[in-house]
VOGU-3710 file (C-alpha; in Angstrom, 3 decimals, decimal comma):
1> mkiliilcfi> 104,866/129,648/88,833  106,164/133,095/89,807  103,565/133,274/92,584  104,791/129,956/93,986  108,426/131,063/93,958  107,539/134,312/95,745  105,493/132,347/98,284  108,464/130,067/98,954  110,753/133,044/99,577  108,214/134,645/101,922
11> alsftlqgqq> 107,792/131,374/103,798  111,535/130,908/104,104  111,944/134,446/105,464  109,323/133,700/108,119  111,181/130,491/108,981  114,537/132,234/109,359  113,047/135,087/111,373  111,280/132,630/113,642  114,482/130,709/114,259  116,435/133,892/114,986
21> dslrnkhnkk> 113,837/134,848/117,578  114,059/131,342/118,980  117,821/131,642/119,328  117,516/134,995/121,109  115,080/133,485/123,597  116,993/130,244/123,980  118,361/130,974/127,424  115,221/132,525/128,889  114,179/130,848/132,113  110,485/131,054/131,311
31> trfeykpyiv> 109,331/128,910/128,428  106,558/130,320/126,288  104,763/129,106/123,220  106,591/129,989/119,998  104,047/130,504/117,248  106,407/131,471/114,413  107,520/127,918/113,519  103,861/127,193/112,721  103,356/130,142/110,352  105,010/128,588/107,316
41> psvfiggglf> 103,243/125,200/107,403  99,944/126,950/108,144  100,388/129,220/105,107  101,290/126,286/102,867  98,505/123,991/104,077  95,889/126,745/104,210  96,863/128,067/100,785  96,834/124,572/99,331  93,374/123,810/100,711  92,055/127,115/99,362
51> inttksrfsk> 93,420/126,474/95,871  92,128/122,914/95,979  88,535/124,037/96,536  88,227/127,465/94,883  86,526/127,977/91,540  88,238/131,309/90,904  91,087/132,021/88,507  93,395/130,627/91,206  91,842/127,175/90,958  94,246/124,271/90,609
61> qnlqqsiqrk> 93,071/123,626/87,038  93,730/127,205/85,919  97,118/127,293/87,640  98,141/123,983/86,102  97,146/125,099/82,623  99,269/128,206/83,045  102,254/126,186/84,288  102,031/123,683/81,448  101,651/126,423/78,871  104,795/128,262/80,003
71> yatqtkvdny> 107,010/125,867/81,961  106,223/122,297/80,885  109,120/119,868/81,404  109,796/116,153/81,145  112,600/115,267/83,526  113,338/112,715/86,231  115,576/115,010/88,240  112,807/115,435/90,810  113,269/111,761/91,743  116,792/112,492/93,008
81> lpfipiaqmy> 116,646/116,035/94,373  114,913/114,994/97,641  118,042/113,094/98,723  120,357/116,104/98,490  119,476/117,520/101,960  120,160/114,098/103,499  123,619/114,028/101,916  124,150/117,582/103,165  123,151/116,582/106,691  125,824/113,886/106,913
91> ggkmmglqsk> 128,307/115,815/104,781  128,166/118,848/107,053  129,731/116,969/109,950  132,359/115,500/107,630  133,280/119,045/106,599  133,713/120,032/110,234  130,441/121,911/110,726  128,922/121,677/114,180  125,497/120,056/114,205  122,858/119,772/116,903
101> nnyfnqtknl> 123,212/115,985/117,174  125,625/113,158/116,502  125,206/110,853/113,515  122,973/108,401/115,364  120,553/111,030/116,682  120,514/112,759/113,302  119,493/109,481/111,689  116,925/108,841/114,401  115,287/112,250/113,943  115,369/111,878/110,166
111> ffaqlftsii> 113,718/108,469/110,480  110,899/109,730/112,695  110,341/112,863/110,589  110,142/110,815/107,396  108,035/108,094/109,020  105,347/110,386/110,426  105,343/112,550/107,303  104,941/109,484/105,097  102,103/108,090/107,221  100,159/111,345/106,999
121> thglkratnl> 100,934/111,912/103,318  100,028/108,447/102,103  97,058/108,259/104,455  95,662/111,403/102,845  96,413/110,042/99,377  94,315/106,963/100,072  91,575/108,869/101,867  91,098/111,569/99,205  91,845/109,392/96,140  92,130/112,440/93,881
131> trpngakytf> 93,356/112,282/90,293  96,657/113,768/89,128  96,805/116,237/86,223  98,178/113,436/84,030  95,285/111,137/84,947  97,064/108,924/87,483  95,726/108,250/90,980  96,596/109,480/94,469  97,704/113,031/93,820  97,004/114,753/97,151
141> psghtsfsfs> 99,404/115,571/98,734  102,717/115,214/96,878  104,898/112,458/98,331  108,055/113,656/96,570  107,541/117,143/97,964  106,795/116,017/101,517  109,827/113,701/101,519  112,081/116,455/100,203  110,861/119,145/102,605  111,140/116,714/105,506
151> sasvlfyeyk> 114,793/116,088/104,625  115,436/119,811/104,195  113,780/120,606/107,524  115,929/118,055/109,360  119,016/119,622/107,785  117,746/123,017/108,923  117,236/122,015/112,542  120,610/120,307/112,714  122,692/123,286/111,577  120,576/126,405/112,092
161> etnlayassg> 122,342/127,433/115,296  125,857/127,249/113,838  125,557/127,863/110,086  122,215/129,310/109,025  123,130/129,571/105,339  124,125/125,919/105,120  121,100/124,869/107,174  118,724/126,710/104,821  120,328/125,498/101,593  118,302/122,277/101,614
171> flssgatgll> 115,144/124,239/100,871  116,554/125,057/97,417  116,478/121,422/96,324  113,163/120,753/98,072  111,609/123,821/96,445  112,961/122,702/93,080  111,434/119,272/93,680  108,007/120,789/94,219  108,262/123,025/91,173  109,356/120,136/88,954
181> rlsnnkhwvp> 106,433/118,026/90,146  104,233/120,789/88,740  106,103/121,359/85,491  106,269/117,588/84,908  102,455/117,567/85,220  102,622/115,015/88,045  100,868/117,158/90,651  98,571/120,122/91,197  99,719/123,225/93,098  97,794/122,324/96,304
191> dvlvgagiai> 99,433/118,877/96,324  102,846/120,496/96,521  101,911/123,188/99,036  100,187/120,810/101,455  102,960/118,227/101,112  105,554/120,848/102,019  103,457/122,163/104,911  102,948/118,715/106,410  106,663/117,933/106,235  107,742/121,218/107,851
201> lvthlvyhfe> 105,164/120,875/110,626  105,944/117,230/111,403  109,700/117,819/111,471  109,273/120,749/113,841  107,226/118,552/116,175  109,838/115,793/116,028  112,577/118,204/117,089  110,295/119,750/119,700  109,323/116,492/121,434  112,440/114,462/120,479
211> plknwnpfek> 110,990/110,915/120,604  113,338/108,351/122,167  115,692/111,198/123,016  117,872/109,191/125,411  117,918/105,972/123,387  121,356/105,343/121,919  122,523/101,696/122,034  125,915/102,661/120,612  126,549/105,047/123,491  125,577/102,420/126,062
221> rkqrkqhrny> 127,839/99,870/124,379  130,695/102,362/124,514  130,077/102,993/128,211  130,015/99,242/128,967  133,270/98,791/127,086  134,903/101,601/129,035  133,639/100,062/132,261  135,141/96,653/131,391  138,478/98,267/130,515  138,593/100,231/133,756
231> vpvy> 141,495/99,183/135,975  141,355/100,487/139,556  144,502/102,071/140,933  145,356/101,340/144,571
//
């Protein structure tokens, strides 16, 4: 468990450093490939795949036995924690914080991030059909963790340029979600790591490509209304 917490802090530091570099290079005329946003998901996914296949003392069975021996819990809090970053995303604007997008575009990006993350996560669940530590089906990767980290990543991209502390706070609840999935014996360590990695990677790609960027029916309706109310002055 301590190793996982340390790994989360290291990953978060890479994320923050990568975004600071991105902000410094924001106004550069030449666009170049930024590799740092891909470090964290690569570490999570690569580490999860290693643990999932190794037979060493870092195998998922050995890690789970250690977690259950020291940190076993029985709580349903992990069913609600993933929604905290979503509430923070909308609440930030209500508190007067400046976000990257308006409410509609925030919702649109959240929808696409969650949609693509869910498709990949549940597709892998069905394809691998691995057993959970408690004997249930479809363990890999963790859906709760991928949902939570997707929400936290959207919060991060919305507020990182104006309030980095607030933007990063969603990773606390998403990290807690992943840890509770382990202590509740619902998932193995690689399930959580890969779920988090997929969510972070997909959300980055959503904000990079911005699907349906210019689609906003509410904005068009507002423009039509203003056009109808326009009275020419002669």
